[in-house]
C-alpha positions in Angstrom: 0.0 0.0 0.0 1.3 3.4 -1.0 2.2 6.0 1.6 -0.3 8.8 1.9 1.6 11.9 0.6 1.4 14.7 -1.9 2.9 13.5 -5.1 2.4 16.6 -7.2 1.9 20.1 -5.7 1.1 23.0 -8.1 0.9 26.5 -6.5 -0.1 29.8 -8.2 0.7 28.5 -11.7 0.5 31.2 -14.4 1.4 31.0 -18.1 1.2 34.1 -20.3 1.7 34.6 -24.0 2.0 38.3 -24.4 -1.2 39.7 -23.0 -3.0 36.3 -23.3 -3.3 34.4 -20.0 -3.4 30.7 -20.8 -3.2 29.5 -17.2 -4.4 31.7 -14.4 -3.1 31.1 -10.9 -3.8 27.4 -10.9 -3.2 25.5 -7.6 -3.9 21.8 -6.7 -2.4 18.8 -5.0 -2.4 15.2 -6.3 -1.9 12.0 -4.2 -0.4 8.7 -5.3 -2.4 5.7 -6.6 -5.3 7.5 -8.4 -6.4 8.4 -11.9 -6.9 12.1 -12.2 -8.7 13.7 -15.1 -8.2 17.3 -16.4 -11.5 18.2 -18.0 -12.3 21.4 -19.9 -13.2 22.9 -23.3 -10.7 23.2 -26.0 -8.4 26.1 -25.2 -9.1 25.9 -21.4 -5.4 25.5 -20.6 -5.2 21.7 -20.0 -2.3 21.0 -22.4 -0.4 24.1 -21.3 -0.7 23.0 -17.7 0.6 19.5 -18.6 3.4 20.9 -20.7 4.5 22.9 -17.6 4.1 19.9 -15.3 6.4 17.9 -17.5 9.0 20.6 -17.9 8.3 21.0 -21.6 7.7 24.7 -21.1 8.4 27.0 -18.2 5.8 28.8 -16.1 5.5 32.6 -16.0 4.8 32.4 -12.3 4.2 29.7 -9.7 5.8 26.5 -8.7 5.4 22.8 -9.6 6.8 20.2 -7.2 7.0 16.6 -8.5 7.6 14.2 -5.6 9.2 17.1 -3.8 11.4 18.3 -6.7 10.9 21.7 -8.3 10.4 21.1 -12.0 12.2 24.4 -12.8 15.1 24.2 -10.2 15.6 20.4 -10.2 14.4 19.3 -13.7 16.4 16.1 -13.9 15.2 14.8 -10.6 11.5 15.8 -11.3 11.4 14.4 -14.8 12.7 11.0 -13.6 9.4 10.6 -11.8 7.3 11.3 -15.0 6.3 9.4 -18.1 4.6 11.7 -20.7 2.5 10.9 -23.7 1.7 14.2 -25.6 -1.4 14.5 -27.7 0.7 13.8 -30.8 3.1 11.0 -29.8 6.6 11.7 -31.2 7.1 8.4 -33.0 9.8 7.6 -35.5 7.7 5.5 -37.9 10.7 4.0 -39.8 11.8 2.3 -36.6 10.5 -1.0 -35.3 8.6 -1.0 -32.0 11.7 -2.4 -30.3 14.1 0.0 -31.9 12.0 3.0 -30.9 11.6 1.9 -27.3 15.3 1.1 -27.1 16.0 4.7 -28.4 13.5 6.1 -25.9 15.2 4.1 -23.1 18.6 5.6 -24.0 17.1 9.1 -23.9 15.8 8.3 -20.4 19.3 7.2 -19.3 18.1 3.7 -18.4 21.3 1.7 -17.8 22.3 -0.7 -20.6 22.1 -3.8 -18.4 18.5 -2.9 -17.4 17.3 -1.6 -20.8 16.2 -4.9 -22.3 14.2 -5.9 -19.2 12.6 -2.4 -19.0 11.6 -2.5 -22.7 10.1 -6.0 -22.4 8.1 -5.0 -19.3 6.8 -1.9 -21.0 5.7 -4.0 -24.0 4.0 -6.6 -21.8 2.1 -3.9 -20.0 0.9 -2.3 -23.2 0.3 -5.4 -25.3 3.0 -4.9 -27.8 5.1 -8.1 -27.5 3.7 -9.6 -30.7 4.5 -6.6 -32.8 8.0 -5.8 -31.4 9.7 -6.3 -34.8 7.1 -4.5 -36.9 7.7 -1.0 -38.3 5.7 1.6 -36.5 4.4 3.0 -39.8 2.7 -0.3 -40.5 0.7 -0.3 -37.2 -2.9 0.9 -36.7 -3.5 4.1 -34.9 -4.5 2.2 -31.8 -1.3 0.3 -31.7 0.7 3.5 -32.4 -0.9 5.0 -29.3 0.1 1.9 -27.4 3.7 2.5 -28.5 3.4 6.0 -27.0 2.1 4.5 -23.8 5.0 2.0 -23.7 7.5 4.9 -24.1 5.8 6.7 -21.2 6.1 3.7 -18.8 9.7 2.9 -19.6 11.7 2.9 -16.4 8.5 2.6 -14.3 8.1 6.3 -13.3 5.7 7.0 -10.5 3.5 9.4 -12.6 2.1 8.9 -16.1 0.8 12.0 -17.8 -1.5 11.5 -20.9 -2.7 14.4 -23.0 -5.9 13.5 -24.9 -4.9 9.8 -25.1 -8.0 8.7 -27.1 -8.3 11.5 -29.6 -8.8 10.2 -33.2 -9.3 6.6 -32.1 -12.3 4.4 -33.2 -14.7 3.1 -30.5 -13.0 -0.3 -30.1 -9.6 1.3 -29.8 -11.0 3.8 -27.2 -12.3 0.9 -25.1 -8.9 -0.8 -25.3 -7.1 2.3 -24.3 -9.4 2.8 -21.3 -8.6 -0.7 -20.1 -4.9 0.0 -20.6 -5.2 3.2 -18.5 -6.9 1.3 -15.7 -4.2 -1.4 -15.9 -1.4 1.2 -15.7 -3.1 2.8 -12.6 -2.3 -0.4 -10.7 1.4 0.6 -10.8 1.4 4.3 -11.4 -0.5 7.5 -10.6 -2.2 8.5 -13.9 -3.1 12.0 -15.0 -5.0 12.5 -18.3 -6.6 15.4 -20.0 -9.7 15.4 -22.3 -12.5 17.7 -23.4 -14.7 14.6 -23.7 -16.9 14.0 -20.6 -17.4 10.2 -21.2 -13.6 9.6 -21.4 -13.0 11.3 -18.0 -16.0 9.8 -16.2 -15.2 6.3 -17.5 -11.8 6.0 -16.0 -11.0 8.8 -13.5 -11.2 8.7 -9.7 -11.1 12.4 -9.4 -11.8 15.2 -11.8 -10.3 18.7 -12.1 -12.4 21.0 -14.2 -10.5 23.8 -15.9 -12.1 26.9 -17.5 -10.2 29.9 -18.9 -7.0 28.6 -17.3 -8.6 28.5 -13.8 -9.5 25.5 -11.7 -13.3 25.8 -11.2 -13.9 22.4 -9.5 -11.8 19.5 -8.1 -13.5 16.4 -6.7 -14.7 12.9 -7.3 -17.4 12.4 -9.9 -19.9 11.5 -7.2 -19.2 14.6 -5.2 -19.4 16.8 -8.3 -22.8 15.4 -9.0 -24.0 16.6 -5.5 -23.1 20.1 -6.7 -26.2 20.0 -9.0 -28.5 18.0 -6.7 -30.9 21.0 -6.4 -31.7 20.6 -10.1 -33.4 17.2 -9.8 -36.7 17.2 -11.8 -39.8 15.1 -12.3 -41.6 15.3 -15.6 -45.2 14.1 -15.5 -48.2 14.0 -17.9 -51.6 13.5 -16.3 -55.3 14.0 -17.0 -56.3 16.4 -14.2 -57.5 20.0 -13.5 -54.4 22.1 -14.2 -54.5 24.5 -11.3 -55.6 21.9 -8.7 -52.9 19.5 -9.7 -50.3 22.3 -9.7 -51.3 23.4 -6.2 -51.3 19.8 -4.9 -47.8 19.0 -6.1 -46.5 22.4 -4.9 -47.4 21.6 -1.3 -45.3 18.4 -1.2 -42.1 18.4 1.0 -38.9 18.9 -1.0 -40.7 20.5 -4.0 -39.1 23.8 -5.0 -41.3 24.7 -8.0 -44.0 23.3 -10.2 -43.8 24.5 -13.8 -46.0 23.8 -16.8 -44.0 22.0 -19.4 -42.6 24.3 -22.1 -43.6 21.9 -24.9 -46.5 19.5 -25.3 -46.6 16.8 -28.0 -49.7 16.4 -30.2 -50.8 13.1 -28.5 -50.9 14.9 -25.1 -52.9 17.7 -26.6 -55.3 15.3 -28.3 -55.9 13.5 -25.0 -56.3 16.8 -23.1 -53.4 16.0 -20.8 -51.5 18.4 -18.5 -47.8 18.2 -18.3 -45.6 19.6 -15.5 -41.9 19.9 -14.5 -41.7 19.4 -10.8 -38.3 20.7 -9.5 -37.0 19.4 -6.2 -34.1 20.0 -3.8 -32.6 16.7 -5.0 -35.2 14.4 -3.4 -37.1 11.7 -5.4 -40.8 12.6 -5.0 -42.3 10.1 -7.4 -44.0 8.1 -4.7 -45.6 11.2 -3.2 -46.8 12.4 -6.6 -48.1 9.0 -7.4 -50.0 8.9 -4.1 -51.7 12.3 -4.9 -52.7 11.1 -8.4 -54.1 7.8 -7.0 -56.1 9.6 -4.3 -57.5 12.1 -6.8 -58.1 9.5 -9.5 -55.9 11.4 -11.9 -54.6 9.0 -14.6 -50.8 9.2 -15.1 -49.8 8.8 -18.7 -46.0 9.5 -18.3 -43.6 10.1 -15.4 -39.9 10.6 -15.9 -37.4 11.4 -13.1 -34.0 12.9 -13.9 -31.0 14.1 -11.9 -28.1 16.2 -13.0 -25.5 14.4 -15.1 -21.8 15.1 -15.2 -22.5 16.9 -18.5 -24.9 19.3 -16.6 -22.2 20.0 -14.0 -19.6 20.6 -16.7 -21.9 23.0 -18.6 -22.8 24.8 -15.4 -19.1 25.3 -14.4 -17.8 26.3 -17.8 -20.8 28.3 -19.0 -18.7 31.4 -19.5 -16.5 29.6 -21.9 -19.4 29.3 -24.4 -20.1 33.0 -24.0 -16.4 33.7 -24.5 -16.3 31.5 -27.7 -19.4 33.3 -29.1 -17.8 36.7 -28.3 -14.5 35.6 -30.1 -16.5 34.3 -33.1 -18.2 37.7 -33.3 -14.9 39.5 -33.1 -13.4 37.2 -35.8 -16.5 37.7 -38.0 -16.2 41.5 -37.7 -12.5 41.4 -38.4 -13.1 39.2 -41.5 -15.8 41.6 -42.7 -13.5 44.6 -42.1 -10.7 43.0 -44.1 -13.1 42.1 -46.9 -14.5 45.6 -47.0 -10.9 47.1 -47.1 -10.0 44.8 -50.0 -13.2 45.8 -51.9 -12.3 49.5 -51.3 -8.8 48.9 -52.4 -10.0 47.2 -55.6 -12.5 50.0 -56.3 -9.8 52.7 -55.9 -7.5 50.7 -58.2 -10.2 50.6 -60.9 -10.8 54.3 -60.5 -7.1 55.0 -61.0 -7.1 52.8 -64.1 -10.0 54.7 -65.5 -8.3 58.1 -64.8 -5.2 56.9 -66.6 -7.3 56.0 -69.7 
C-alpha cells in the first residue's frame, strides 16, 4: 500500500503569451495511486498545464513540485518521476517498435544492463510483445498509441501524464485504451486530459475542471454530482385539472417549484393532458406524486425522473467559456468583414485609378 503523501503540488501557476493568460493562478495537490482527469473545453489550458508539469515549457509564475522536486530548479530529478504521452506522440515510424523503445530508453538514461528488461516490461504492460519487430508506420493508430504508452512507462516512473490519449481513435480502440489506463493505474499515478466527458468519467477517480486557465472544481465524480442535486426534476403528464394539480404538487415536501411543461406533444394535446416539470431539492418525489394522483383519480400517462448528469455539472461550471467563444466568433467575423471591406475599397480605388489613366 502506498504511503499517503502529496505526489504533485502545483501552486499559483501562471502562463502568459504576451497579453493572453493561458493558465491563471492554478493550484492543486495530487496524491499517489489514483487516476486524475483534467476536463475542460478546447483552449481551457489543459495541455499548457501538462506541458509545464512535464518541464516542456516553463511557467510565467508559480511552482510545480514533482515528488518534492521543483520542475524548474531540479528538472532532472523531477522528470525521472514522470512518463509523458503528448497528444501527438513523437514516434519515429521508420523504426520497429523495439528499436523505438530502445531509443527512448537511452534518452531516459536507463542503464544498458536494465534496458532490455525495461523495454520488455513496457511492451508486456501495453500489449506490444507480438508486434515488437514490426515497423511503427505499419501499425494501426490504436497500436501506435500503445507504443506511445510504452514509451511513457519505460523505467517505471511514478507518474504517467497523458494528453488527450483517445483522440482520433475508433470506439473499439478507445475501449482498449481505457482498459490500458486502468491497468497502468495499478502501478502508477495517472493524469489524463480530455475535453470529452465520457472519457474522463469512464476511468478517473477524481476530476479537475479547468475553464479559462482557472480551476473551477476538483472532486470525485460522485461529489461533483452533488453540486447539482438541487436541479433534480420530475416530468409528469396526467389527466387532471391544471391548477388543482399544480397546487397539490407544490405543497409536497422537497418540491421547490412546479412549472407547466414548455412543450407538449400532439398526442398529449389530443388526450387533453396536462404536463408539469416538478423541480425538487434533490429528493425523489415520485412516490408522493403517485399517491396524490391515485387519491384524486388522476390517470398518469407518463412520469420521468432525472437528476443532473456530469455533463450538466460541466456545462454549469464552464458556461462562461461558451459566451467567450461566441464573443470571439463575433470579433473574428467582424474582423473578416472589415478585411473584406478594405479589400473591396482597395480594388475599387485601383479601378478608379485605371479609368483616370485612360
